[in-house]
C-alpha positions as CSV (number, residue, x, y, z in Angstrom):
1,M,0.0,0.0,0.0
2,N,1.3,3.4,-0.9
3,S,2.2,5.5,2.1
4,S,1.3,8.8,0.3
5,I,-2.4,7.9,0.2
6,K,-4.2,9.4,3.1
7,T,-7.3,7.7,4.4
8,T,-10.1,9.5,6.2
9,N,-13.0,8.3,8.4
10,I,-15.4,10.9,7.1
11,K,-17.9,9.5,4.7
12,Q,-18.7,12.1,2.1
13,L,-22.3,13.0,1.5
14,S,-24.2,10.2,3.2
15,S,-27.5,9.2,1.8
16,N,-29.4,9.4,5.2
17,F,-32.8,11.0,4.8
18,P,-33.5,12.6,7.2
19,S,-30.3,13.3,8.9
20,E,-30.2,11.3,12.2
21,Q,-27.6,13.6,13.7
22,S,-29.6,16.7,12.9
23,L,-32.8,15.1,14.2
24,M,-31.2,14.0,17.5
25,A,-29.4,17.3,18.0
26,F,-32.7,19.2,17.5
27,V,-34.6,17.0,20.0
28,I,-31.9,17.0,22.7
29,Y,-31.1,20.7,22.6
30,E,-34.7,21.9,22.2
31,F,-35.9,19.6,25.0
32,A,-33.3,21.0,27.3
33,V,-34.5,24.5,26.3
34,F,-38.1,23.4,27.1
35,M,-37.1,22.1,30.5
36,L,-35.1,25.3,31.3
37,V,-37.8,27.6,30.2
38,R,-40.5,25.6,31.9
39,H,-38.8,25.4,35.3
40,S,-36.7,28.6,35.4
41,K,-37.3,31.3,37.9
42,K,-35.0,33.9,36.3
43,L,-36.3,36.2,33.5
44,W,-33.2,36.0,31.3
45,I,-33.2,32.2,30.9
46,P,-36.3,32.0,28.7
47,T,-34.8,34.6,26.4
48,L,-31.2,33.3,26.3
49,A,-31.7,29.5,26.2
50,P,-33.6,29.4,22.9
51,I,-31.2,31.8,21.2
52,A,-28.2,29.7,22.3
53,A,-29.9,26.5,21.1
54,I,-30.8,27.9,17.7
55,L,-27.3,29.2,17.3
56,T,-25.9,25.8,18.2
57,L,-28.2,24.1,15.7
58,L,-27.3,26.5,13.0
59,L,-23.6,25.9,13.6
60,I,-24.1,22.1,13.5
61,A,-25.9,22.5,10.2
62,I,-23.2,24.7,8.7
63,S,-20.5,22.4,9.8
64,R,-22.2,19.3,8.3
65,L,-22.6,21.2,5.0
66,F,-19.1,22.6,5.1
67,L,-17.5,19.2,5.6
68,G,-19.7,17.8,2.8
69,L,-21.2,15.2,5.0
70,Q,-24.9,15.7,4.1
71,Y,-27.2,17.5,1.7
72,P,-29.1,20.6,2.9
73,S,-32.4,18.8,2.4
74,D,-31.3,16.0,4.7
75,I,-30.4,18.5,7.5
76,A,-33.6,20.5,7.0
77,A,-35.7,17.3,7.1
78,G,-33.9,16.2,10.2
79,Y,-34.8,19.4,11.9
80,V,-38.4,19.3,10.8
81,F,-38.9,15.7,11.9
82,G,-37.1,16.5,15.1
83,G,-39.5,19.4,15.7
84,V,-42.5,17.1,15.1
85,W,-41.1,14.4,17.4
86,L,-40.3,17.0,20.1
87,G,-43.8,18.6,19.8
88,L,-45.4,15.2,20.3
89,N,-43.3,14.5,23.3
90,V,-43.9,17.9,24.9
91,L,-47.6,17.4,24.2
92,C,-47.7,14.1,26.0
93,L,-45.7,15.4,28.9
94,E,-48.2,18.3,29.3
95,I,-51.2,16.0,29.0
96,F,-49.8,13.7,31.7
97,R,-49.0,16.7,33.9
98,L,-52.5,17.9,33.6
99,M,-54.0,14.5,34.2
100,K,-52.0,14.1,37.3
101,G,-53.9,17.0,38.8
102,I,-57.3,15.6,37.9
103,S,-58.8,13.3,40.5
104,V,-61.4,10.8,39.3
């Protein structure tokens, strides 16, 4: 094997649709934001936490595009599906929280 050939572990432009990394990053960061906003007592946390999470997600998307790992449509679809999944989870959490207060 020729020693001048460099190998890399980065797979160029994967065919994942939607992007699992984008989906999971969206769900994890935005669920953390939901919990922070829901349970924070300080006024600046509900303002700063979503901004920081959106900036982080934007940087993740830019880095995946810059490195040529995924197509923009894969990343966008990952964020959309992550938003739907997160919305369903938050909805279930809130329904269970409200049902806990109801006595039958």
